[in-house]
PDB file of N, CA, C and O in Angstrom:
ATOM      1  N   MET A   1      24.613  32.081  -3.171  1.00  0.00           N
ATOM      2  CA  MET A   1      24.271  30.752  -3.582  1.00  0.00           C
ATOM      3  C   MET A   1      22.790  30.701  -3.919  1.00  0.00           C
ATOM      4  O   MET A   1      21.954  31.194  -3.161  1.00  0.00           O
ATOM      5  N   LYS A   2      22.474  30.113  -5.042  1.00  0.00           N
ATOM      6  CA  LYS A   2      21.095  30.006  -5.469  1.00  0.00           C
ATOM      7  C   LYS A   2      20.688  28.535  -5.455  1.00  0.00           C
ATOM      8  O   LYS A   2      21.374  27.679  -6.012  1.00  0.00           O
ATOM      9  N   LEU A   3      19.568  28.264  -4.813  1.00  0.00           N
ATOM     10  CA  LEU A   3      19.078  26.900  -4.744  1.00  0.00           C
ATOM     11  C   LEU A   3      18.283  26.558  -5.996  1.00  0.00           C
ATOM     12  O   LEU A   3      17.603  27.405  -6.573  1.00  0.00           O
ATOM     13  N   SER A   4      18.383  25.321  -6.394  1.00  0.00           N
ATOM     14  CA  SER A   4      17.618  24.902  -7.558  1.00  0.00           C
ATOM     15  C   SER A   4      16.147  24.715  -7.175  1.00  0.00           C
ATOM     16  O   SER A   4      15.812  24.560  -6.001  1.00  0.00           O
ATOM     17  N   ARG A   5      15.305  24.733  -8.158  1.00  0.00           N
ATOM     18  CA  ARG A   5      13.882  24.598  -7.947  1.00  0.00           C
ATOM     19  C   ARG A   5      13.542  23.192  -7.436  1.00  0.00           C
ATOM     20  O   ARG A   5      14.158  22.207  -7.844  1.00  0.00           O
ATOM     21  N   ARG A   6      12.569  23.116  -6.552  1.00  0.00           N
ATOM     22  CA  ARG A   6      12.152  21.819  -6.027  1.00  0.00           C
ATOM     23  C   ARG A   6      11.514  20.982  -7.129  1.00  0.00           C
ATOM     24  O   ARG A   6      10.850  21.495  -8.029  1.00  0.00           O
ATOM     25  N   GLY A   7      11.736  19.688  -7.025  1.00  0.00           N
ATOM     26  CA  GLY A   7      11.113  18.772  -7.971  1.00  0.00           C
ATOM     27  C   GLY A   7       9.732  18.365  -7.514  1.00  0.00           C
ATOM     28  O   GLY A   7       9.260  18.806  -6.466  1.00  0.00           O
ATOM     29  N   LYS A   8       9.092  17.535  -8.290  1.00  0.00           N
ATOM     30  CA  LYS A   8       7.773  17.027  -7.933  1.00  0.00           C
ATOM     31  C   LYS A   8       7.907  16.049  -6.775  1.00  0.00           C
ATOM     32  O   LYS A   8       8.922  15.371  -6.620  1.00  0.00           O
ATOM     33  N   SER A   9       6.860  15.996  -5.972  1.00  0.00           N
ATOM     34  CA  SER A   9       6.833  15.034  -4.884  1.00  0.00           C
ATOM     35  C   SER A   9       6.797  13.622  -5.460  1.00  0.00           C
ATOM     36  O   SER A   9       6.013  13.335  -6.364  1.00  0.00           O
ATOM     37  N   ILE A  10       7.639  12.751  -4.939  1.00  0.00           N
ATOM     38  CA  ILE A  10       7.675  11.381  -5.442  1.00  0.00           C
ATOM     39  C   ILE A  10       6.929  10.422  -4.523  1.00  0.00           C
ATOM     40  O   ILE A  10       6.831   9.231  -4.818  1.00  0.00           O
ATOM     41  N   LEU A  11       6.403  10.932  -3.411  1.00  0.00           N
ATOM     42  CA  LEU A  11       5.667  10.083  -2.486  1.00  0.00           C
ATOM     43  C   LEU A  11       4.307   9.756  -3.081  1.00  0.00           C
ATOM     44  O   LEU A  11       3.476  10.646  -3.263  1.00  0.00           O
ATOM     45  N   LYS A  12       4.077   8.490  -3.382  1.00  0.00           N
ATOM     46  CA  LYS A  12       2.810   8.079  -3.960  1.00  0.00           C
ATOM     47  C   LYS A  12       2.047   7.143  -3.041  1.00  0.00           C
ATOM     48  O   LYS A  12       0.846   6.943  -3.220  1.00  0.00           O
ATOM     49  N   VAL A  13       2.722   6.575  -2.069  1.00  0.00           N
ATOM     50  CA  VAL A  13       2.058   5.660  -1.150  1.00  0.00           C
ATOM     51  C   VAL A  13       2.641   5.842   0.246  1.00  0.00           C
ATOM     52  O   VAL A  13       3.844   6.030   0.423  1.00  0.00           O
ATOM     53  N   GLU A  14       1.733   5.781   1.246  1.00  0.00           N
ATOM     54  CA  GLU A  14       2.166   5.958   2.627  1.00  0.00           C
ATOM     55  C   GLU A  14       1.268   5.127   3.546  1.00  0.00           C
ATOM     56  O   GLU A  14       0.044   5.160   3.426  1.00  0.00           O
ATOM     57  N   VAL A  15       1.878   4.397   4.448  1.00  0.00           N
ATOM     58  CA  VAL A  15       1.119   3.697   5.483  1.00  0.00           C
ATOM     59  C   VAL A  15       0.846   4.726   6.567  1.00  0.00           C
ATOM     60  O   VAL A  15       1.773   5.229   7.202  1.00  0.00           O
ATOM     61  N   GLN A  16      -0.433   5.040   6.779  1.00  0.00           N
ATOM     62  CA  GLN A  16      -0.788   6.083   7.728  1.00  0.00           C
ATOM     63  C   GLN A  16      -1.016   5.564   9.137  1.00  0.00           C
ATOM     64  O   GLN A  16      -0.762   6.264  10.117  1.00  0.00           O
ATOM     65  N   ASN A  17      -1.504   4.318   9.231  1.00  0.00           N
ATOM     66  CA  ASN A  17      -1.770   3.778  10.557  1.00  0.00           C
ATOM     67  C   ASN A  17      -1.842   2.252  10.465  1.00  0.00           C
ATOM     68  O   ASN A  17      -2.259   1.689   9.453  1.00  0.00           O
ATOM     69  N   ILE A  18      -1.426   1.611  11.540  1.00  0.00           N
ATOM     70  CA  ILE A  18      -1.567   0.164  11.669  1.00  0.00           C
ATOM     71  C   ILE A  18      -2.273  -0.081  12.999  1.00  0.00           C
ATOM     72  O   ILE A  18      -1.767   0.271  14.064  1.00  0.00           O
ATOM     73  N   SER A  19      -3.453  -0.692  12.912  1.00  0.00           N
ATOM     74  CA  SER A  19      -4.220  -0.977  14.126  1.00  0.00           C
ATOM     75  C   SER A  19      -4.338  -2.486  14.304  1.00  0.00           C
ATOM     76  O   SER A  19      -3.788  -3.249  13.510  1.00  0.00           O
ATOM     77  N   LYS A  20      -5.045  -2.914  15.327  1.00  0.00           N
ATOM     78  CA  LYS A  20      -5.229  -4.348  15.529  1.00  0.00           C
ATOM     79  C   LYS A  20      -6.190  -4.944  14.506  1.00  0.00           C
ATOM     80  O   LYS A  20      -6.327  -6.164  14.416  1.00  0.00           O
ATOM     81  N   HIS A  21      -6.856  -4.084  13.736  1.00  0.00           N
ATOM     82  CA  HIS A  21      -7.817  -4.540  12.733  1.00  0.00           C
ATOM     83  C   HIS A  21      -7.268  -4.521  11.309  1.00  0.00           C
ATOM     84  O   HIS A  21      -7.760  -5.244  10.443  1.00  0.00           O
ATOM     85  N   GLY A  22      -6.251  -3.697  11.067  1.00  0.00           N
ATOM     86  CA  GLY A  22      -5.715  -3.616   9.708  1.00  0.00           C
ATOM     87  C   GLY A  22      -4.823  -2.408   9.498  1.00  0.00           C
ATOM     88  O   GLY A  22      -4.288  -1.826  10.442  1.00  0.00           O
ATOM     89  N   ILE A  23      -4.681  -2.051   8.232  1.00  0.00           N
ATOM     90  CA  ILE A  23      -3.745  -1.007   7.815  1.00  0.00           C
ATOM     91  C   ILE A  23      -4.496   0.096   7.089  1.00  0.00           C
ATOM     92  O   ILE A  23      -5.333  -0.175   6.227  1.00  0.00           O
ATOM     93  N   TRP A  24      -4.194   1.347   7.442  1.00  0.00           N
ATOM     94  CA  TRP A  24      -4.684   2.495   6.689  1.00  0.00           C
ATOM     95  C   TRP A  24      -3.575   2.919   5.749  1.00  0.00           C
ATOM     96  O   TRP A  24      -2.450   3.190   6.168  1.00  0.00           O
ATOM     97  N   LEU A  25      -3.914   2.971   4.468  1.00  0.00           N
ATOM     98  CA  LEU A  25      -2.932   3.240   3.422  1.00  0.00           C
ATOM     99  C   LEU A  25      -3.409   4.420   2.590  1.00  0.00           C
ATOM    100  O   LEU A  25      -4.573   4.477   2.195  1.00  0.00           O
ATOM    101  N   TYR A  26      -2.511   5.358   2.324  1.00  0.00           N
ATOM    102  CA  TYR A  26      -2.811   6.495   1.450  1.00  0.00           C
ATOM    103  C   TYR A  26      -1.998   6.324   0.178  1.00  0.00           C
ATOM    104  O   TYR A  26      -0.768   6.291   0.215  1.00  0.00           O
ATOM    105  N   ALA A  27      -2.698   6.215  -0.954  1.00  0.00           N
ATOM    106  CA  ALA A  27      -2.008   5.991  -2.220  1.00  0.00           C
ATOM    107  C   ALA A  27      -2.678   6.779  -3.340  1.00  0.00           C
ATOM    108  O   ALA A  27      -3.895   6.712  -3.518  1.00  0.00           O
ATOM    109  N   SER A  28      -1.886   7.513  -4.078  1.00  0.00           N
ATOM    110  CA  SER A  28      -2.353   8.277  -5.242  1.00  0.00           C
ATOM    111  C   SER A  28      -3.606   9.093  -4.951  1.00  0.00           C
ATOM    112  O   SER A  28      -4.546   9.110  -5.746  1.00  0.00           O
ATOM    113  N   GLY A  29      -3.612   9.770  -3.802  1.00  0.00           N
ATOM    114  CA  GLY A  29      -4.704  10.674  -3.466  1.00  0.00           C
ATOM    115  C   GLY A  29      -5.926  10.029  -2.835  1.00  0.00           C
ATOM    116  O   GLY A  29      -6.926  10.710  -2.610  1.00  0.00           O
ATOM    117  N   THR A  30      -5.875   8.741  -2.545  1.00  0.00           N
ATOM    118  CA  THR A  30      -7.012   8.033  -1.966  1.00  0.00           C
ATOM    119  C   THR A  30      -6.570   7.250  -0.739  1.00  0.00           C
ATOM    120  O   THR A  30      -5.465   6.710  -0.696  1.00  0.00           O
ATOM    121  N   GLU A  31      -7.450   7.196   0.259  1.00  0.00           N
ATOM    122  CA  GLU A  31      -7.160   6.440   1.469  1.00  0.00           C
ATOM    123  C   GLU A  31      -7.870   5.085   1.398  1.00  0.00           C
ATOM    124  O   GLU A  31      -9.035   5.002   1.009  1.00  0.00           O
ATOM    125  N   TYR A  32      -7.152   4.028   1.780  1.00  0.00           N
ATOM    126  CA  TYR A  32      -7.681   2.669   1.745  1.00  0.00           C
ATOM    127  C   TYR A  32      -7.494   2.027   3.108  1.00  0.00           C
ATOM    128  O   TYR A  32      -6.548   2.336   3.832  1.00  0.00           O
ATOM    129  N   PHE A  33      -8.421   1.118   3.450  1.00  0.00           N
ATOM    130  CA  PHE A  33      -8.267   0.313   4.652  1.00  0.00           C
ATOM    131  C   PHE A  33      -8.112  -1.135   4.227  1.00  0.00           C
ATOM    132  O   PHE A  33      -8.972  -1.675   3.530  1.00  0.00           O
ATOM    133  N   LEU A  34      -7.038  -1.759   4.635  1.00  0.00           N
ATOM    134  CA  LEU A  34      -6.766  -3.160   4.339  1.00  0.00           C
ATOM    135  C   LEU A  34      -6.917  -3.934   5.642  1.00  0.00           C
ATOM    136  O   LEU A  34      -6.027  -3.911   6.492  1.00  0.00           O
ATOM    137  N   SER A  35      -8.040  -4.614   5.795  1.00  0.00           N
ATOM    138  CA  SER A  35      -8.274  -5.360   7.037  1.00  0.00           C
ATOM    139  C   SER A  35      -7.405  -6.615   7.045  1.00  0.00           C
ATOM    140  O   SER A  35      -7.116  -7.195   5.998  1.00  0.00           O
ATOM    141  N   PHE A  36      -7.000  -7.016   8.231  1.00  0.00           N
ATOM    142  CA  PHE A  36      -6.211  -8.240   8.362  1.00  0.00           C
ATOM    143  C   PHE A  36      -7.046  -9.464   7.978  1.00  0.00           C
ATOM    144  O   PHE A  36      -6.497 -10.488   7.570  1.00  0.00           O
ATOM    145  N   LYS A  37      -8.356  -9.359   8.107  1.00  0.00           N
ATOM    146  CA  LYS A  37      -9.232 -10.467   7.708  1.00  0.00           C
ATOM    147  C   LYS A  37      -9.154 -10.681   6.196  1.00  0.00           C
ATOM    148  O   LYS A  37      -9.071 -11.816   5.727  1.00  0.00           O
ATOM    149  N   ASP A  38      -9.183  -9.587   5.441  1.00  0.00           N
ATOM    150  CA  ASP A  38      -9.147  -9.688   3.980  1.00  0.00           C
ATOM    151  C   ASP A  38      -7.730  -9.783   3.415  1.00  0.00           C
ATOM    152  O   ASP A  38      -7.531 -10.325   2.328  1.00  0.00           O
ATOM    153  N   TYR A  39      -6.761  -9.266   4.138  1.00  0.00           N
ATOM    154  CA  TYR A  39      -5.361  -9.260   3.699  1.00  0.00           C
ATOM    155  C   TYR A  39      -4.492  -9.867   4.802  1.00  0.00           C
ATOM    156  O   TYR A  39      -3.740  -9.147   5.458  1.00  0.00           O
ATOM    157  N   PRO A  40      -4.586 -11.182   5.012  1.00  0.00           N
ATOM    158  CA  PRO A  40      -3.911 -11.836   6.148  1.00  0.00           C
ATOM    159  C   PRO A  40      -2.387 -11.806   6.072  1.00  0.00           C
ATOM    160  O   PRO A  40      -1.727 -12.062   7.080  1.00  0.00           O
ATOM    161  N   TRP A  41      -1.813 -11.507   4.923  1.00  0.00           N
ATOM    162  CA  TRP A  41      -0.354 -11.496   4.765  1.00  0.00           C
ATOM    163  C   TRP A  41       0.298 -10.446   5.659  1.00  0.00           C
ATOM    164  O   TRP A  41       1.474 -10.565   6.004  1.00  0.00           O
ATOM    165  N   PHE A  42      -0.462  -9.421   6.032  1.00  0.00           N
ATOM    166  CA  PHE A  42       0.096  -8.336   6.829  1.00  0.00           C
ATOM    167  C   PHE A  42      -0.009  -8.573   8.331  1.00  0.00           C
ATOM    168  O   PHE A  42       0.676  -7.905   9.107  1.00  0.00           O
ATOM    169  N   LYS A  43      -0.845  -9.502   8.751  1.00  0.00           N
ATOM    170  CA  LYS A  43      -1.127  -9.673  10.188  1.00  0.00           C
ATOM    171  C   LYS A  43       0.118  -9.993  11.007  1.00  0.00           C
ATOM    172  O   LYS A  43       0.300  -9.417  12.080  1.00  0.00           O
ATOM    173  N   GLN A  44       0.970 -10.880  10.543  1.00  0.00           N
ATOM    174  CA  GLN A  44       2.154 -11.265  11.299  1.00  0.00           C
ATOM    175  C   GLN A  44       3.415 -10.508  10.859  1.00  0.00           C
ATOM    176  O   GLN A  44       4.499 -10.746  11.392  1.00  0.00           O
ATOM    177  N   ALA A  45       3.274  -9.606   9.899  1.00  0.00           N
ATOM    178  CA  ALA A  45       4.434  -8.853   9.407  1.00  0.00           C
ATOM    179  C   ALA A  45       4.854  -7.784  10.422  1.00  0.00           C
ATOM    180  O   ALA A  45       4.032  -7.279  11.186  1.00  0.00           O
ATOM    181  N   SER A  46       6.121  -7.459  10.415  1.00  0.00           N
ATOM    182  CA  SER A  46       6.617  -6.408  11.309  1.00  0.00           C
ATOM    183  C   SER A  46       6.162  -5.043  10.796  1.00  0.00           C
ATOM    184  O   SER A  46       5.826  -4.883   9.623  1.00  0.00           O
ATOM    185  N   ILE A  47       6.158  -4.080  11.687  1.00  0.00           N
ATOM    186  CA  ILE A  47       5.767  -2.722  11.317  1.00  0.00           C
ATOM    187  C   ILE A  47       6.680  -2.181  10.229  1.00  0.00           C
ATOM    188  O   ILE A  47       6.207  -1.564   9.275  1.00  0.00           O
ATOM    189  N   SER A  48       7.962  -2.402  10.359  1.00  0.00           N
ATOM    190  CA  SER A  48       8.895  -1.884   9.348  1.00  0.00           C
ATOM    191  C   SER A  48       8.674  -2.557   7.995  1.00  0.00           C
ATOM    192  O   SER A  48       8.853  -1.918   6.958  1.00  0.00           O
ATOM    193  N   SER A  49       8.290  -3.821   7.985  1.00  0.00           N
ATOM    194  CA  SER A  49       8.002  -4.513   6.720  1.00  0.00           C
ATOM    195  C   SER A  49       6.752  -3.956   6.056  1.00  0.00           C
ATOM    196  O   SER A  49       6.703  -3.817   4.834  1.00  0.00           O
ATOM    197  N   ILE A  50       5.749  -3.638   6.853  1.00  0.00           N
ATOM    198  CA  ILE A  50       4.513  -3.067   6.311  1.00  0.00           C
ATOM    199  C   ILE A  50       4.763  -1.659   5.784  1.00  0.00           C
ATOM    200  O   ILE A  50       4.216  -1.274   4.750  1.00  0.00           O
ATOM    201  N   GLN A  51       5.581  -0.899   6.487  1.00  0.00           N
ATOM    202  CA  GLN A  51       5.860   0.473   6.062  1.00  0.00           C
ATOM    203  C   GLN A  51       6.767   0.541   4.837  1.00  0.00           C
ATOM    204  O   GLN A  51       6.817   1.570   4.162  1.00  0.00           O
ATOM    205  N   ASN A  52       7.471  -0.523   4.549  1.00  0.00           N
ATOM    206  CA  ASN A  52       8.352  -0.546   3.381  1.00  0.00           C
ATOM    207  C   ASN A  52       7.540  -0.938   2.146  1.00  0.00           C
ATOM    208  O   ASN A  52       7.606  -2.075   1.679  1.00  0.00           O
ATOM    209  N   VAL A  53       6.784   0.013   1.636  1.00  0.00           N
ATOM    210  CA  VAL A  53       5.934  -0.213   0.465  1.00  0.00           C
ATOM    211  C   VAL A  53       6.341   0.767  -0.631  1.00  0.00           C
ATOM    212  O   VAL A  53       6.672   1.922  -0.360  1.00  0.00           O
ATOM    213  N   LYS A  54       6.310   0.294  -1.852  1.00  0.00           N
ATOM    214  CA  LYS A  54       6.669   1.117  -3.000  1.00  0.00           C
ATOM    215  C   LYS A  54       5.523   1.108  -3.998  1.00  0.00           C
ATOM    216  O   LYS A  54       4.828   0.104  -4.152  1.00  0.00           O
ATOM    217  N   CYS A  55       5.335   2.230  -4.670  1.00  0.00           N
ATOM    218  CA  CYS A  55       4.330   2.323  -5.721  1.00  0.00           C
ATOM    219  C   CYS A  55       5.066   2.269  -7.052  1.00  0.00           C
ATOM    220  O   CYS A  55       5.847   3.164  -7.374  1.00  0.00           O
ATOM    221  N   LEU A  56       4.815   1.227  -7.814  1.00  0.00           N
ATOM    222  CA  LEU A  56       5.473   1.042  -9.098  1.00  0.00           C
ATOM    223  C   LEU A  56       4.501   1.385 -10.224  1.00  0.00           C
ATOM    224  O   LEU A  56       3.356   0.934 -10.223  1.00  0.00           O
ATOM    225  N   PHE A  57       4.950   2.161 -11.154  1.00  0.00           N
ATOM    226  CA  PHE A  57       4.171   2.536 -12.342  1.00  0.00           C
ATOM    227  C   PHE A  57       2.881   3.260 -12.006  1.00  0.00           C
ATOM    228  O   PHE A  57       1.995   3.355 -12.855  1.00  0.00           O
ATOM    229  N   GLY A  58       2.752   3.774 -10.787  1.00  0.00           N
ATOM    230  CA  GLY A  58       1.572   4.527 -10.392  1.00  0.00           C
ATOM    231  C   GLY A  58       0.336   3.689 -10.108  1.00  0.00           C
ATOM    232  O   GLY A  58      -0.698   4.240  -9.729  1.00  0.00           O
ATOM    233  N   VAL A  59       0.410   2.370 -10.279  1.00  0.00           N
ATOM    234  CA  VAL A  59      -0.770   1.524 -10.089  1.00  0.00           C
ATOM    235  C   VAL A  59      -0.495   0.238  -9.315  1.00  0.00           C
ATOM    236  O   VAL A  59      -1.426  -0.491  -8.973  1.00  0.00           O
ATOM    237  N   HIS A  60       0.752  -0.038  -9.045  1.00  0.00           N
ATOM    238  CA  HIS A  60       1.149  -1.322  -8.462  1.00  0.00           C
ATOM    239  C   HIS A  60       1.849  -1.088  -7.124  1.00  0.00           C
ATOM    240  O   HIS A  60       2.845  -0.367  -7.060  1.00  0.00           O
ATOM    241  N   LEU A  61       1.330  -1.696  -6.057  1.00  0.00           N
ATOM    242  CA  LEU A  61       1.948  -1.580  -4.738  1.00  0.00           C
ATOM    243  C   LEU A  61       2.769  -2.830  -4.469  1.00  0.00           C
ATOM    244  O   LEU A  61       2.323  -3.949  -4.721  1.00  0.00           O
ATOM    245  N   HIS A  62       3.977  -2.626  -3.953  1.00  0.00           N
ATOM    246  CA  HIS A  62       4.894  -3.745  -3.725  1.00  0.00           C
ATOM    247  C   HIS A  62       5.523  -3.628  -2.344  1.00  0.00           C
ATOM    248  O   HIS A  62       6.112  -2.602  -2.002  1.00  0.00           O
ATOM    249  N   TRP A  63       5.393  -4.689  -1.555  1.00  0.00           N
ATOM    250  CA  TRP A  63       6.038  -4.813  -0.247  1.00  0.00           C
ATOM    251  C   TRP A  63       7.152  -5.844  -0.398  1.00  0.00           C
ATOM    252  O   TRP A  63       6.884  -7.041  -0.291  1.00  0.00           O
ATOM    253  N   PRO A  64       8.383  -5.424  -0.641  1.00  0.00           N
ATOM    254  CA  PRO A  64       9.465  -6.376  -0.907  1.00  0.00           C
ATOM    255  C   PRO A  64       9.820  -7.270   0.283  1.00  0.00           C
ATOM    256  O   PRO A  64      10.216  -8.418   0.085  1.00  0.00           O
ATOM    257  N   ASP A  65       9.689  -6.775   1.495  1.00  0.00           N
ATOM    258  CA  ASP A  65      10.070  -7.561   2.670  1.00  0.00           C
ATOM    259  C   ASP A  65       9.154  -8.750   2.920  1.00  0.00           C
ATOM    260  O   ASP A  65       9.587  -9.763   3.471  1.00  0.00           O
ATOM    261  N   ILE A  66       7.893  -8.635   2.520  1.00  0.00           N
ATOM    262  CA  ILE A  66       6.944  -9.726   2.769  1.00  0.00           C
ATOM    263  C   ILE A  66       6.401 -10.316   1.465  1.00  0.00           C
ATOM    264  O   ILE A  66       5.489 -11.142   1.483  1.00  0.00           O
ATOM    265  N   ASP A  67       6.958  -9.891   0.354  1.00  0.00           N
ATOM    266  CA  ASP A  67       6.625 -10.431  -0.971  1.00  0.00           C
ATOM    267  C   ASP A  67       5.125 -10.367  -1.267  1.00  0.00           C
ATOM    268  O   ASP A  67       4.507 -11.366  -1.636  1.00  0.00           O
ATOM    269  N   VAL A  68       4.553  -9.169  -1.096  1.00  0.00           N
ATOM    270  CA  VAL A  68       3.142  -8.939  -1.385  1.00  0.00           C
ATOM    271  C   VAL A  68       3.050  -7.883  -2.475  1.00  0.00           C
ATOM    272  O   VAL A  68       3.739  -6.864  -2.433  1.00  0.00           O
ATOM    273  N   ASP A  69       2.183  -8.145  -3.457  1.00  0.00           N
ATOM    274  CA  ASP A  69       1.937  -7.214  -4.554  1.00  0.00           C
ATOM    275  C   ASP A  69       0.435  -7.025  -4.704  1.00  0.00           C
ATOM    276  O   ASP A  69      -0.318  -7.998  -4.722  1.00  0.00           O
ATOM    277  N   LEU A  70      -0.005  -5.766  -4.811  1.00  0.00           N
ATOM    278  CA  LEU A  70      -1.416  -5.453  -5.007  1.00  0.00           C
ATOM    279  C   LEU A  70      -1.544  -4.352  -6.049  1.00  0.00           C
ATOM    280  O   LEU A  70      -0.711  -3.448  -6.116  1.00  0.00           O
ATOM    281  N   GLU A  71      -2.574  -4.432  -6.847  1.00  0.00           N
ATOM    282  CA  GLU A  71      -2.904  -3.368  -7.777  1.00  0.00           C
ATOM    283  C   GLU A  71      -3.834  -2.389  -7.061  1.00  0.00           C
ATOM    284  O   GLU A  71      -4.696  -2.812  -6.290  1.00  0.00           O
ATOM    285  N   LEU A  72      -3.673  -1.094  -7.304  1.00  0.00           N
ATOM    286  CA  LEU A  72      -4.552  -0.109  -6.679  1.00  0.00           C
ATOM    287  C   LEU A  72      -6.008  -0.351  -7.054  1.00  0.00           C
ATOM    288  O   LEU A  72      -6.902  -0.146  -6.234  1.00  0.00           O
ATOM    289  N   GLU A  73      -6.249  -0.779  -8.272  1.00  0.00           N
ATOM    290  CA  GLU A  73      -7.622  -1.031  -8.706  1.00  0.00           C
ATOM    291  C   GLU A  73      -8.266  -2.140  -7.876  1.00  0.00           C
ATOM    292  O   GLU A  73      -9.475  -2.119  -7.648  1.00  0.00           O
ATOM    293  N   SER A  74      -7.469  -3.103  -7.424  1.00  0.00           N
ATOM    294  CA  SER A  74      -8.023  -4.183  -6.597  1.00  0.00           C
ATOM    295  C   SER A  74      -8.465  -3.667  -5.226  1.00  0.00           C
ATOM    296  O   SER A  74      -9.303  -4.288  -4.572  1.00  0.00           O
ATOM    297  N   LEU A  75      -7.911  -2.542  -4.791  1.00  0.00           N
ATOM    298  CA  LEU A  75      -8.327  -1.951  -3.518  1.00  0.00           C
ATOM    299  C   LEU A  75      -9.593  -1.121  -3.685  1.00  0.00           C
ATOM    300  O   LEU A  75     -10.428  -1.075  -2.782  1.00  0.00           O
ATOM    301  N   SER A  76      -9.741  -0.464  -4.836  1.00  0.00           N
ATOM    302  CA  SER A  76     -10.923   0.357  -5.060  1.00  0.00           C
ATOM    303  C   SER A  76     -12.103  -0.447  -5.608  1.00  0.00           C
ATOM    304  O   SER A  76     -13.254  -0.057  -5.411  1.00  0.00           O
ATOM    305  N   GLU A  77     -11.836  -1.553  -6.285  1.00  0.00           N
ATOM    306  CA  GLU A  77     -12.876  -2.427  -6.847  1.00  0.00           C
ATOM    307  C   GLU A  77     -12.617  -3.879  -6.436  1.00  0.00           C
ATOM    308  O   GLU A  77     -12.316  -4.708  -7.295  1.00  0.00           O
ATOM    309  N   PRO A  78     -12.728  -4.206  -5.151  1.00  0.00           N
ATOM    310  CA  PRO A  78     -12.339  -5.543  -4.680  1.00  0.00           C
ATOM    311  C   PRO A  78     -13.185  -6.692  -5.248  1.00  0.00           C
ATOM    312  O   PRO A  78     -12.699  -7.821  -5.323  1.00  0.00           O
ATOM    313  N   LYS A  79     -14.422  -6.435  -5.642  1.00  0.00           N
ATOM    314  CA  LYS A  79     -15.266  -7.513  -6.172  1.00  0.00           C
ATOM    315  C   LYS A  79     -14.725  -8.066  -7.488  1.00  0.00           C
ATOM    316  O   LYS A  79     -14.987  -9.218  -7.831  1.00  0.00           O
ATOM    317  N   GLY A  80     -13.983  -7.263  -8.217  1.00  0.00           N
ATOM    318  CA  GLY A  80     -13.399  -7.710  -9.472  1.00  0.00           C
ATOM    319  C   GLY A  80     -12.108  -8.492  -9.309  1.00  0.00           C
ATOM    320  O   GLY A  80     -11.567  -9.028 -10.276  1.00  0.00           O
ATOM    321  N   TYR A  81     -11.616  -8.552  -8.068  1.00  0.00           N
ATOM    322  CA  TYR A  81     -10.342  -9.221  -7.784  1.00  0.00           C
ATOM    323  C   TYR A  81     -10.506 -10.139  -6.575  1.00  0.00           C
ATOM    324  O   TYR A  81     -10.105  -9.777  -5.469  1.00  0.00           O
ATOM    325  N   PRO A  82     -11.089 -11.319  -6.770  1.00  0.00           N
ATOM    326  CA  PRO A  82     -11.256 -12.219  -5.609  1.00  0.00           C
ATOM    327  C   PRO A  82      -9.890 -12.660  -5.076  1.00  0.00           C
ATOM    328  O   PRO A  82      -8.968 -12.936  -5.844  1.00  0.00           O
ATOM    329  N   LEU A  83      -9.782 -12.720  -3.759  1.00  0.00           N
ATOM    330  CA  LEU A  83      -8.519 -13.098  -3.134  1.00  0.00           C
ATOM    331  C   LEU A  83      -8.349 -14.611  -3.064  1.00  0.00           C
ATOM    332  O   LEU A  83      -7.250 -15.109  -2.819  1.00  0.00           O
ATOM    333  N   VAL A  84      -9.440 -15.336  -3.278  1.00  0.00           N
ATOM    334  CA  VAL A  84      -9.384 -16.795  -3.228  1.00  0.00           C
ATOM    335  C   VAL A  84      -9.756 -17.325  -4.601  1.00  0.00           C
ATOM    336  O   VAL A  84     -10.787 -16.955  -5.163  1.00  0.00           O
ATOM    337  N   TYR A  85      -8.919 -18.182  -5.130  1.00  0.00           N
ATOM    338  CA  TYR A  85      -9.180 -18.777  -6.436  1.00  0.00           C
ATOM    339  C   TYR A  85     -10.312 -19.779  -6.310  1.00  0.00           C
ATOM    340  O   TYR A  85     -10.299 -20.628  -5.418  1.00  0.00           O
ATOM    341  N   SER A  86     -11.301 -19.685  -7.207  1.00  0.00           N
ATOM    342  CA  SER A  86     -12.418 -20.639  -7.129  1.00  0.00           C
ATOM    343  C   SER A  86     -12.486 -21.512  -8.363  1.00  0.00           C
ATOM    344  O   SER A  86     -13.364 -22.369  -8.465  1.00  0.00           O
TER     345      SER A  86
END
């Protein structure tokens, strides 16, 4: 029996740690920290809801259980993406 060749890794986003201060997220080769102060939607969410994150189109993070969507660019350049409408 011959096994077929392995495909490319499809893992693009991973929640690495959840602390009392926020979430450590690894996405597309970069590690991000999302503090609960800046991202309050995650503070009351369950661990399984936070871990259920998908990377869409390589640039869009989606948490379907808590209805949160973030662009990766907003994590690397937060000043360009204010969280409060003024």
